[in-house]
TINU-539166 format. One line per 2 residues: number of its first residue (from 1); for each residue x, y, z of C-alpha. Coordinates in nm, 2 decimals. Layout:
NUM) X:Y:Z; ...
This chain:
1) -0.36:-0.23:-1.80; -0.61:-0.47:-1.95
3) -0.73:-0.32:-2.28; -0.60:-0.10:-2.56
5) -0.75:0.11:-2.83; -0.62:-0.03:-3.16
7) -0.83:0.16:-3.42; -1.08:0.44:-3.45
9) -1.31:0.64:-3.68; -1.49:0.97:-3.65
11) -1.76:1.15:-3.86; -1.78:1.53:-3.88
13) -2.02:1.66:-3.61; -2.31:1.90:-3.71
15) -2.62:1.88:-3.92; -2.56:1.57:-4.13
17) -2.82:1.58:-4.40; -2.89:1.25:-4.57
19) -2.76:1.04:-4.28; -2.96:0.82:-4.03
21) -2.86:0.66:-3.70; -2.82:0.34:-3.90
23) -2.60:0.48:-4.17; -2.38:0.66:-3.92
25) -2.34:0.34:-3.71; -2.25:0.13:-4.02
27) -2.00:0.38:-4.16; -1.82:0.41:-3.83
29) -1.81:0.04:-3.75; -1.66:-0.04:-4.09
31) -1.41:0.25:-4.08; -1.29:0.17:-3.73
33) -1.24:-0.20:-3.80; -1.05:-0.11:-4.12
35) -0.83:0.13:-3.93; -0.75:-0.14:-3.67
37) -0.69:-0.40:-3.94; -0.95:-0.62:-3.77
39) -1.19:-0.85:-3.97; -1.55:-0.83:-3.86
41) -1.55:-1.21:-3.79; -1.28:-1.15:-3.52
43) -1.50:-0.92:-3.31; -1.61:-1.08:-2.99
45) -1.82:-0.80:-2.83; -2.02:-0.51:-2.97
47) -2.12:-0.21:-2.75; -2.33:0.07:-2.89
49) -2.36:0.40:-2.70; -2.69:0.57:-2.80
51) -2.88:0.80:-2.57; -3.19:0.85:-2.79
53) -3.46:0.96:-2.53; -3.69:1.04:-2.82
55) -3.44:1.17:-3.08; -3.47:0.86:-3.30
57) -3.79:0.68:-3.39; -3.59:0.36:-3.40
59) -3.51:0.23:-3.05; -3.34:-0.10:-2.97
61) -3.05:0.00:-3.19; -2.77:-0.23:-3.07
63) -2.83:-0.48:-3.35; -2.79:-0.21:-3.62
65) -2.42:-0.24:-3.58; -2.45:-0.59:-3.74
67) -2.56:-0.41:-4.06; -2.20:-0.33:-4.11
69) -2.11:-0.68:-4.21; -2.27:-1.03:-4.24
71) -1.97:-1.15:-4.04; -2.10:-0.96:-3.73
73) -2.42:-1.17:-3.73; -2.46:-1.37:-3.40
75) -2.20:-1.15:-3.22; -2.30:-1.02:-2.87
77) -2.43:-0.67:-2.91; -2.56:-0.44:-2.63
79) -2.68:-0.08:-2.62; -2.58:0.12:-2.31
81) -2.70:0.46:-2.20; -2.58:0.69:-1.92
83) -2.71:1.04:-2.04; -2.43:1.26:-2.18
85) -2.17:1.00:-2.07; -2.32:0.73:-2.28
87) -2.02:0.71:-2.51; -1.77:0.65:-2.23
89) -2.02:0.41:-2.07; -1.99:0.20:-2.39
91) -1.61:0.22:-2.39; -1.59:0.11:-2.03
93) -1.84:-0.17:-2.08; -1.61:-0.30:-2.36
95) -1.31:-0.27:-2.12; -1.49:-0.49:-1.87
97) -1.56:-0.76:-2.14; -1.19:-0.77:-2.22
99) -1.09:-0.76:-1.85; -1.31:-1.06:-1.78
101) -1.16:-1.25:-2.07; -1.50:-1.30:-2.23
103) -1.38:-1.09:-2.53; -1.04:-1.05:-2.70
105) -1.16:-0.78:-2.94; -1.45:-0.54:-2.89
107) -1.61:-0.29:-3.12; -1.76:0.03:-2.96
109) -1.98:0.27:-3.16; -2.13:0.60:-3.02
111) -2.40:0.77:-3.22; -2.67:1.04:-3.20
113) -2.89:1.22:-3.45; -3.04:1.53:-3.29
115) -3.10:1.79:-3.56; -3.40:1.62:-3.72
117) -3.59:1.68:-3.39; -3.79:2.01:-3.35
119) -3.64:2.26:-3.11; -3.89:2.23:-2.83
121) -3.87:1.85:-2.84; -3.49:1.87:-2.81
123) -3.52:2.05:-2.48; -3.77:1.80:-2.35
125) -3.56:1.51:-2.45; -3.25:1.65:-2.28
127) -3.44:1.72:-1.96; -3.50:1.35:-1.93
129) -3.13:1.34:-1.81; -3.24:1.55:-1.51
131) -3.44:1.45:-1.20; -3.78:1.50:-1.37
133) -3.99:1.50:-1.06; -3.81:1.82:-0.92
135) -3.62:1.97:-1.22; -3.83:1.93:-1.53
137) -3.99:2.27:-1.49; -3.67:2.47:-1.46
139) -3.69:2.74:-1.72; -3.46:2.70:-2.02
141) -3.44:2.32:-2.04; -3.11:2.16:-1.97
143) -2.94:2.50:-2.02; -3.16:2.62:-1.74
145) -3.00:2.35:-1.51; -2.65:2.48:-1.58
147) -2.78:2.84:-1.58; -2.89:2.78:-1.22
149) -2.56:2.62:-1.13; -2.38:2.92:-1.28
151) -2.60:3.17:-1.09; -2.53:2.99:-0.76
153) -2.15:2.98:-0.84; -2.16:3.36:-0.91
155) -2.34:3.42:-0.58; -2.08:3.23:-0.39
157) -1.76:3.33:-0.57; -1.84:3.65:-0.76
159) -1.92:3.72:-1.12; -1.73:3.48:-1.34
161) -1.85:3.61:-1.68; -1.49:3.70:-1.79
163) -1.37:3.35:-1.71; -1.66:3.18:-1.89
165) -1.60:3.39:-2.20; -1.23:3.31:-2.19
167) -1.31:2.93:-2.18; -1.55:2.97:-2.47
169) -1.30:3.17:-2.67; -1.02:2.92:-2.60
171) -1.23:2.62:-2.71; -1.35:2.79:-3.03
173) -0.99:2.89:-3.11; -0.88:2.53:-3.06
175) -1.18:2.40:-3.27; -1.06:2.58:-3.58
177) -0.80:2.31:-3.63; -1.04:2.02:-3.57
179) -1.17:1.88:-3.90; -1.46:1.70:-3.72
181) -1.58:2.01:-3.54; -1.93:2.15:-3.60
183) -1.81:2.51:-3.55; -1.46:2.59:-3.69
185) -1.45:2.96:-3.61; -1.24:3.16:-3.37
187) -1.51:3.38:-3.22; -1.27:3.58:-2.99
189) -1.31:3.68:-2.63; -1.50:4.01:-2.70
191) -1.78:3.83:-2.89; -1.81:3.56:-2.63
193) -1.81:3.81:-2.34; -2.06:4.05:-2.49
195) -2.44:4.01:-2.50; -2.56:4.07:-2.86
197) -2.83:3.97:-3.10; -2.61:3.69:-3.21
199) -2.50:3.60:-2.86; -2.81:3.65:-2.63
201) -2.85:3.52:-2.28; -2.99:3.17:-2.28
203) -3.03:3.08:-1.91; -2.92:3.27:-1.60
205) -2.58:3.42:-1.67; -2.51:3.18:-1.96
207) -2.51:3.32:-2.32; -2.53:3.12:-2.64
209) -2.15:3.10:-2.66; -2.16:2.93:-2.32
211) -2.36:2.64:-2.45; -2.26:2.33:-2.65
213) -2.43:2.27:-2.99; -2.71:2.04:-3.10
215) -2.54:1.79:-3.32; -2.55:1.47:-3.53
217) -2.25:1.25:-3.54; -2.08:0.92:-3.46
219) -1.74:0.78:-3.36; -1.61:0.43:-3.31
221) -1.31:0.26:-3.14; -1.18:-0.09:-3.15
223) -1.05:-0.24:-2.83; -0.82:-0.54:-2.78
225) -0.65:-0.71:-2.49; -0.29:-0.60:-2.44
227) -0.14:-0.92:-2.58; -0.34:-0.90:-2.90
229) -0.28:-0.52:-2.92; 0.09:-0.55:-2.91
231) 0.08:-0.75:-3.23; -0.11:-0.48:-3.41
233) -0.01:-0.16:-3.58; -0.08:0.07:-3.28
235) -0.19:0.02:-2.92; -0.32:0.29:-2.69
237) -0.35:0.14:-2.34; -0.59:0.24:-2.06
239) -0.36:0.32:-1.76; -0.67:0.41:-1.57
241) -1.05:0.37:-1.62; -1.29:0.47:-1.34
243) -1.66:0.54:-1.31; -1.86:0.68:-1.02
245) -2.23:0.76:-1.01; -2.38:1.03:-0.79
247) -2.74:1.11:-0.68; -2.96:1.23:-0.96
249) -3.15:1.50:-0.77; -2.94:1.82:-0.74
251) -3.11:1.88:-0.41; -2.93:1.58:-0.25
253) -2.58:1.72:-0.31; -2.37:2.04:-0.32
255) -2.41:2.11:-0.69; -2.11:2.35:-0.70
257) -1.86:2.08:-0.60; -1.90:1.82:-0.87
259) -1.80:1.56:-0.61; -1.85:1.27:-0.85
261) -1.60:1.43:-1.08; -1.35:1.47:-0.79
263) -1.40:1.11:-0.69; -1.36:0.96:-1.03
265) -1.04:1.16:-1.11; -0.89:1.05:-0.78
267) -0.97:0.68:-0.85; -0.84:0.69:-1.21
269) -0.51:0.88:-1.12; -0.45:0.63:-0.84
271) -0.51:0.34:-1.08; -0.26:0.49:-1.33
273) -0.01:0.56:-1.05; 0.03:0.93:-1.17
275) -0.06:1.28:-1.06; -0.28:1.52:-1.26
277) 0.03:1.72:-1.35; 0.18:1.42:-1.53
279) -0.09:1.44:-1.80; 0.00:1.60:-2.13
281) -0.36:1.72:-2.19; -0.72:1.66:-2.09
283) -1.04:1.64:-2.29; -1.31:1.74:-2.05
285) -1.69:1.77:-2.07; -1.77:2.13:-2.14
287) -2.14:2.10:-2.22; -2.15:2.45:-2.08
289) -1.86:2.67:-2.00; -1.94:2.67:-1.63
291) -1.90:2.30:-1.63; -1.54:2.33:-1.75
293) -1.48:2.60:-1.49; -1.60:2.38:-1.20
295) -1.42:2.07:-1.35; -1.09:2.26:-1.31
297) -1.15:2.26:-0.94; -1.30:1.91:-0.92
299) -1.00:1.75:-1.11; -0.77:1.92:-0.86
301) -0.61:2.17:-1.09; -0.71:2.46:-0.85
303) -0.89:2.49:-0.52; -1.26:2.53:-0.49
305) -1.39:2.87:-0.61; -1.06:2.94:-0.80
307) -1.15:2.79:-1.14; -1.11:3.13:-1.31
309) -0.74:3.13:-1.21; -0.67:2.83:-1.44
311) -0.81:3.00:-1.75; -0.69:3.36:-1.67
313) -0.33:3.25:-1.61; -0.33:3.04:-1.93
315) -0.28:2.70:-1.76; -0.54:2.53:-1.98
317) -0.45:2.69:-2.31; -0.30:2.47:-2.58
319) 0.05:2.58:-2.48; -0.03:2.59:-2.11
321) 0.09:2.36:-1.83; -0.22:2.14:-1.87
323) -0.40:2.20:-2.21; -0.77:2.14:-2.17
325) -0.99:2.06:-2.47; -0.73:2.09:-2.75
327) -1.00:1.95:-2.97; -1.23:2.25:-2.91
329) -1.43:2.05:-2.67; -1.81:2.00:-2.69
331) -1.83:2.38:-2.72; -1.68:2.39:-3.07
333) -1.69:2.02:-3.17; -2.06:1.97:-3.10
335) -2.23:1.73:-2.86; -2.41:1.44:-3.03
337) -2.48:1.28:-2.69; -2.41:0.91:-2.75
339) -2.11:0.98:-2.96; -1.93:1.23:-2.73
341) -1.75:1.00:-2.50; -1.63:0.77:-2.79
343) -1.52:1.09:-2.98; -1.31:1.19:-2.68
345) -1.13:0.85:-2.68; -1.07:0.86:-3.05
347) -0.93:1.21:-3.04; -0.71:1.13:-2.75
349) -0.58:0.83:-2.93; -0.49:1.05:-3.22
351) -0.30:1.29:-2.99; -0.10:1.00:-2.85
353) -0.01:0.86:-3.19; 0.09:1.20:-3.32
355) -0.18:1.20:-3.58; -0.40:1.49:-3.45
357) -0.29:1.74:-3.72; -0.35:2.10:-3.62
359) -0.48:1.98:-3.28; -0.15:1.81:-3.19
361) -0.01:1.87:-2.84; 0.37:1.84:-2.88
363) 0.52:1.53:-2.73; 0.19:1.41:-2.59
365) 0.25:1.10:-2.37; -0.05:1.07:-2.14
367) -0.41:1.19:-2.21; -0.69:1.23:-1.96
369) -1.06:1.22:-2.05; -1.35:1.33:-1.83
371) -1.70:1.26:-1.97; -2.01:1.35:-1.76
373) -2.37:1.25:-1.77; -2.63:1.50:-1.63
375) -2.50:1.76:-1.38; -2.20:1.55:-1.25
377) -2.42:1.24:-1.20; -2.25:0.99:-1.43
379) -1.87:1.05:-1.41; -1.61:0.86:-1.62
381) -1.24:0.92:-1.64; -1.00:0.73:-1.88
383) -0.62:0.78:-1.87; -0.45:0.67:-2.20
385) -0.09:0.60:-2.29; 0.06:0.47:-2.61
387) 0.24:0.14:-2.58; 0.28:0.07:-2.95
């Protein structure tokens, strides 16, 4: 236990007209510092999570955080990127700075602006998170990657369309209570299960309701060492923080196993000295519903091939034995790539301080986060617990 979250901030996710990458960064940096009660001059380390890959004309964005205050000038600032896990990569980088004692207080911001990019370009940008040499021509862009995974899963374990629709419906129902969510509408199982003009097939067996949204948004967290955090208004400690990276080409691994996800959960749970069942809830990376399905298996909730059991028996519902994505997940909340992992940490901190409003899980004590880059390539797990 080397670092704690002591403050946070979160924009709504969606199409944010009138905002820029810079304005979102500045707003979140100032709000998170204010929430933590930390003066900009006391920040030792700045880490920005920003995928970009063509979404923003402005690259080299780390120094934009300094625009939030003249007192941030000459602070260390670094931009990190690890595909869709960029936000968690930024958080974990800040933990390392605190762990090494090179920083006492770190500011982490995650940001992405995607909606100003034309549709075809969005697909091309996202495919840069795949193994371009072999996978860039898969039909349907990044949805095509997960459509292929879903098709292979269906071939091996049978048609899982009912389970995928139940996951989508669960997350949209949860998202209704999330003030930051891009889509706050309970679509219901029947709509998610049925192909229609408003819910067409997108790639393989995946329909529109199986796919996360194109989003703008930002989130920020302030981290401090434990000694400093215990003198502050609130302190959410990292009981575990693990990261494993797998091969980029899907051809080099069994894509249905999400082995990196399994490995990182095992490492983080061991660090925390707990079992999966000790968690009060999990925020997991449902970029596509089939990802959440396979993650049930990879995290150890159910055996391989039995992911459907977790959703069909209500285990992952908000009132189930292990609620998964009480925030609505990426499915309802949206997925501004660089912001997603930071958002997961902020929302988990809200749960553990009892300030999550309609999203609140009763008596939440331990929260688990799984953030994934690519198709289970970059894998991050954080396990959080309130200590003040």
